[in-house]
N, C-alpha and C positions, 0 to 999 in steps of 0.2 A: 592562565597559558591565555594566549593570543591565536586565534584560530580565524582561518580566513578560507570560509565554507564557501565553494562553488558549487551551485545548483540550477541545471537545467529547467526546473518548475519549481516556485515559490507564488506566496498570495498574490493576489486575490484567487488564483484556484485553488479548487478544495480536490484532492484524495490523500492516498494514503502515504504519500513518501510526502508530501506538505504536513500532514498531520504529524507523522515523524518527527521534519526539522522542526515545527513548531514548540512541542514538546522538549527537544532537543537544546535547543537556543535559548529556551525559558528557564529550563534546570542549568544549563552552562552558566547562565548568565546571574542567575542565580545563587549559583556556588563559588560567585566571582570571579570565572573565568570572563575571557573577551572575545564577542562573535564580531566577524566582518561577511556579511551574508553576499555575495556578486550572483543575482540571479537574471533574466527579463525583467525588462520594466515592468511595474503594475501599480506605482502611482506609492509604492513606500519607500519610505526614506529611514523607519526605523521599525523595530521590532523587538518588545521585551527588553530595551535596553542595547539591542545589537545595531547597527548602522547597514542598511541596505543600501548596496550601489546597483541600482538599475542600469542593464544593455540594453539598447534598443535592438527589438528584433523581429522575425515577420511568423506568421504561424507557417506549420506544413502543411500540404496540402493535403496529408493522409491522416495527420495528426495535430490539427488545426490548436488544441490547447498545449503540443509541445512548440517552441518560437527556435526558429533558429537565428540564436544570437551570439556573435562573436567581439570581443573584448575590444571594444575601441582603446587607442591609444591611452587613454588617461589612468586606464585601469593599473600602469603599472606604478603610476604616480601614488594611487590612494592604495594599494599594498605596501608602498614604500611608508607612507605616512602612518599606517596601521602599526608596521613591524609585526608580522603575525611568525608565533612559533613552528607552526605547520599549516600544512592548505591540505583542506580536504576536501575533494571532488566528489558529487554523487550522480550517480551516472553517465559519468565524463561521454558527450554526444560532439556536440560542438561548443557550449559553453566551458564545460570541464576540459575539454583539451586546450582551452588556453590555458585554465590553473595547472594544467600539466605541466605548459610550457614554460609558466611562471615558477613553478617551485623548481625546476631543472633549472633554467638559467640563473634564479636568484638564492639558487641554491637555499631553498628550504625544505625542510622534511613532506611528504608526501602521501597521504593515507588516501584512497578512495571505498567508494560504496557502488553495490549493486542493487538495485531494487527494481528494476524492472524487465523482466523475461523476453527482450525486445527478439531474439533470434524466435521466439516460437511467436512473436505477433505477426512475422512475415507470414507463416500459414495462412493468415486470416485477411489479407490483402493481397494475395495473389502473387508475389514477393518471394516465393519458398524457396526459387534457386538461390538466393544471395547469403543464404544462411550460414554455409561454409565460409564466405567471406567476411560477412559480418561479424562471425567468431574472432577472426583474424585478427580483424579492424581493433574486437574488444581488446582481446588477447596485448595487441602490441599497447595498449592505451594502460591496460590494469595494471601490466606488469613493470609498468615504470614508478609504479608505487611500491613504498616501505612496505604496504599492509594495505590487503585486501578484506574489506568487510561482504557480509553476507545478512540475511535475516532468516532463513532457513538452514535447518543441515542438508537438506535437498538441495539448495543451492550453491552451499559449499561443495558439495560433491560435483555438483556438474560443472561451474567452474574451473575444479581440478583438472577435472575428464579432458577438458580443454586448454590446459596448457598453461592457466592462470594462477601465478604464483602465491606465496605467502596469504594464503585465505585465511579467514577465521567468522567465527560466527556474532556477532552483534545482536544481543537479544530481543526479543517482540518486547512492548509496550503497548498500554492500553490505558486510556483516562478510565479507572475503576471508580472513581467521584462523581462524575457525571455521566454516565453509563449505568444505571440502575433500576434494577428489577421492580420497584415501586415507582417507577413513572408510569408505569401500565395505566390508559387511562379507556372507560367506554366514548368520548370525546376524540381520540386521537382513530381509536379502531373504525370507528363511527367515517372520518374522514379519510381513512385510506381505505375501506373497503365499499365509499361511496353511498353510506346509507344504510349499510346490512352487518352491522358488528355481528349478530348470530353468526353469520355463515364462516367459514374456515378460510385463516387468513394468512394466503403467503405473501413471504417478502421477498424483495432484491435492492437493496442500496449500492449506489457505484457508480464507476462510467457507464455511458450507455454508448456502446461500443462493440465492432463486430467482435474485437479478440475475448470479448467478457460471456459469449455465446448466451445472451440471455435467451435468444430465441428458443432455446434447450428446454423452457420450462413451460414452453406452452402446452406439449403433450401432457404434461404432470399436473397442470391447471383443468384441462380437457378429462382427466382423468379420475378428478376427486369431485365428487357432485356437491353445486353450490360454491364451490371455491373461487376466492377471487383473491386476486395478485397485484400487489402495489410495487411498484417502481420508482424507487426513489432515486435520485441521480440526473445527469442531462449528458448528454454527448451526440458525437456525428452521425449515431447512428440510428437516433430517434425516431426518426418518421420512417424509416423502414417499418422498424419493429412498431409501430403503429399501426400500419398496415398490415404486417404480419399477425397481430393480436385483433386484429380487427372484429367484431362478432362476440371477443370471448368476455369475462368478467374480469378486466384491465386498468387498470389507473395510473397514467403516468404522472405521477404528482408532483416531480421537477425536485431543483433541492431543496433539503430542510438542513438546517445546521444545529449546535447546540442541545440545549433541554426540548424543542420539538422531535431533532432527529434520535435522540434517548428514548424520549417516547416513543416513537412507532418504532424501534426494533423490542423494548420492552411489551406492548401491543399486541404482538403480532404472533400466531400459533408457530410459527416456522421461517427460517430464512433461508433460501435455497439460492444456492450459489456453484451453478454449474464450471465458472473459468478451469480449463486446464493451464493458465498462463504464470499462476501467482506463485512470486519468489517468497510471500508468506501468507498477505490474505489480510491486511489489518480490519474490515469491516465483520472478519468473520470474531474478532476477539472483542470489538465494539459490542455485535447481537451476544456473544458469550456473556460479557460483562452486565449486558442489561435482562440476562435472562432468557431470550431469545434463544431455542434451539434449534442446531445449525443442519441442514444436509447440503453436503457438499462435493464434490471430485476428489478421488485419491488420488492426488496428483500436486505436484511443485511441496511447496513447503507446506500444503495446506496440512497434512498428517503428523506435523509438529505439535499441529493447536488441536484438533478435533481429533480424538479416539473414538472411535466406532463402539457403540452402543453404550458407552461411556457419559461423554457430554455431548455425545452427537449423534448424526450416522453418514457416513461414507459410501459413498458408491463407484463402481470403477470406471473409469474413465469411457470404454469402449463397449460397454451395456446400454443398449439404448432401454431398457427398461427399468435401468437402478437408478434413477431418478424417482419416478414413480414408485417403484416397489418400496425404496428408505419415506421416502413422503408420506406416504400411507399410512405404514409402519409404525411412524413419529405420530400422524395423527388421531389412530386408532387406540393408540394406547396412552389411554390417560393418564393413567398411577405412573408409568414411565415416564412420562414427559414431565411433567412434576418434578422426578428424580433428576433428570436431563437438564432442565432450568438449575436447577442448585448445584449440579458438577459443574454445569457450565461457567455458573458465577465461580463458583471456587478455582474455577481452572483460571479465569481472567485473575484474578485475585491477587496469584502469585506474580505479578507481572507489570507492575508500576514503572511509570517512567522514569521516576526517581533512581530506582535499579539499573533499569535500562541505560541511563545515561552516567550514573558511579562507572558499569563496564566501559563506558564508551571513553571516561577520562582515564582509565587505568590503561586501554591500549594507547590514550596519545603519550601518556607517561612512558609508555613502554619505548615509545617511537622514536622518542625524544631521547631516551637514555644514551648515553657516548657508548655501553656495552650492548648496544640491538644488534642484532644477530640476522643482517639481510637474506642472509642462505637460510631462512625459517621463518616462519609465520610467529606476531608476537603470543 
């Protein structure tokens, strides 16, 4: 198959969506499929055998990592030269709408996927009044597709509730070869804890932005004597959060990648994740693959990954003491914590990227089948 992949975000940006796309592209190419990536310019022209067609764009004011990129005139020529069997648009917003246009005007089957819960993001940027309008725009875009994919069962239900049709589940995936428990190290633990490896170490990894609700980790940190917090990642809310956490044992580490990131996960006592806006939460799977117990909000796609008391702890989003209680319980029960580590790793081992890509290829073949029924999901 030949797949033209339109995505609003790609390398060199680092986030859960880009991670999924990187592994998907690599496995598609490895399996003999061919991929053309249409993405905002980032300096790349090729990735793992796939051609990357960069589109000029400008950062959005409230979300600078996302670029307003509209396909230039030459994009149609690039698509015609590639001759795709189908077009897959990822999080259609600006560039993705161009992908929808080319699919319709060039009579190419269209698949769309939903990875970022933008309607909930609006609440954290003072734009909640626009949520209804955004859902209507998302519905108009996604209902052009023959198939819409989500990365958690909760998001499948959410999209269906808002009138989006032909929705199915694209299973989770994680790199279980890179993220492993044995990468725990005293050196990394000392680095994250600023030279205090003996203290309880809490970890957050991800975009440092308002919708991730990182500020809610502060009461957890203050409630646990001598505890330390390492925040790995960067984003537009970093300066405000540095002021918010001033006077606490918090280390803003910045970006870590590869084996350093894997070691950070494996070296921490608990991965604390208060976000309520996750469609899946790939970093949770990465933490679990590294054997790091998770404390997370029971929201969005997170309960698809974390089973409370088995491979991590969940707390109710509306309970102000929930994260504190769950984190304390995790740190105090040392025997249970080791069992949680093992169970977390076992859960992650079920979700390799090869299996997730095989499932996606099956969806693609179904959409391309002459017998495909547009009135239902694949």
